[in-house]
C-alpha angles and dihedrals in degrees: 000000000000121000090240089059094056117100115258115251124222091206117107116253091237131021118225106243118238109251092223091053091052091045092051091050091049094049092044092051091049091049091051091047096049106022113190097341121091114265117250109235092225090054092049090053091047092049091049091052090050096045101043119063115239110268094025097079096098092049093050092045090051091051091047090052089063092059124106094209116114092215089065092057088052093051093046091049092052092046089049091054101037112024109117096220105079096207092052091045090052091049090050092052091051091046091051090054091050092047092053092061 
């Protein structure tokens, strides 16, 4: 069967993820990574670099800013203070302020 012969779908190619779902995943991963001990800010930044594909950081940070979960504000605040890329750190600080509202 050729691709041109397949019926057209009305579904979008990609579904916009729910910010709360992403926030829950982020906070759950951090909890798994650090357990009961307090997370080291350098480690949070390193985990974020590993988990988020290069070039997608701003998109993920924007989605996280729409979350209502307090853990996300904490992660965004740490990223804003410690992330090595200044533009991403600035976006994380702005996102943390938006998420607090």
